[in-house]
C-alpha positions in Angstrom: 29.7 -0.5 2.2 27.9 -0.1 5.5 24.5 1.6 5.1 23.5 4.2 7.5 20.3 3.8 9.5 18.7 6.5 7.4 19.6 4.7 4.2 18.2 1.4 5.5 15.0 3.0 6.6 14.6 4.9 3.3 15.0 1.7 1.3 12.5 -0.1 3.5 10.1 2.8 3.2 10.4 2.7 -0.6 9.6 -1.0 -0.6 6.6 -0.3 1.5 5.4 2.4 -0.8 5.8 0.1 -3.8 3.7 -2.5 -2.0 1.0 0.1 -1.3 1.1 1.1 -5.0 0.5 -2.6 -6.0 -2.4 -2.8 -3.5 -3.9 0.3 -5.0 -3.7 -1.1 -8.5 -5.3 -4.3 -7.4 -8.2 -2.3 -5.8 -8.7 -0.3 -9.0 -8.7 -3.4 -11.2 -11.4 -5.0 -9.0 -13.4 -1.8 -9.0 -13.2 -1.5 -12.7 -14.3 -5.1 -13.2 -17.3 -4.4 -11.0 -18.2 -1.1 -12.7 -17.8 -2.3 -16.3 -18.1 -6.0 -16.3 -21.2 -7.9 -17.6 -21.4 -10.1 -14.4 -23.9 -12.6 -13.2 -25.1 -12.3 -9.6 -22.7 -14.9 -8.3 -19.7 -13.3 -10.0 -20.7 -9.8 -8.8 -21.0 -11.1 -5.2 -17.6 -12.7 -5.4 -16.0 -9.5 -6.8 -17.7 -7.4 -4.1 -16.2 -9.7 -1.5 -12.8 -9.5 -3.1 -13.1 -5.7 -3.2 -14.0 -5.5 0.5 -11.0 -7.8 1.3 -8.8 -5.6 -0.9 -9.9 -2.5 1.0 -8.8 -4.2 4.2 -5.4 -5.1 2.7 -5.1 -1.5 1.3 -5.7 -0.1 4.8 -3.0 -2.4 6.2 -0.5 -1.5 3.5 -1.2 2.2 4.0 -0.5 1.9 7.7 2.8 0.1 7.2 3.9 2.6 4.6 2.9 5.5 6.8 4.9 4.0 9.7 7.9 3.6 7.4 7.7 7.2 6.3 7.4 8.3 10.0 10.6 6.2 10.8 12.5 8.0 8.0 11.3 11.4 9.2 12.4 10.6 12.8 15.8 9.4 11.6 16.5 12.7 9.8 19.0 14.9 11.5 17.6 17.9 13.3 18.0 21.3 11.6 20.2 22.3 14.5 22.8 19.6 13.8 
C-alpha cells in the first residue's frame, strides 16, 4: 500500500510527539529526584546540571514536534476542496 503524504506526515508527527512525551517524563523524573532525594552537594549539583541539559533537550523535542504538527496541518485539504 502506498501511503499518502498526509499519512506519512501524521505518522512522523506521532513519533515526534512520543519522543516529546519521553523527554517530559525524563525531566519530571530528574525534578522529582531533586525535590525529594536525600542528596549530598555533589549529587545535587550533578542532577541540577542534568536537569538543565534535559530542559534544553525538551525545548528541542518540542520544536521538532511543533514543526511536525504544522506540517500535518499544512497538508490537510482546504475546506473548499
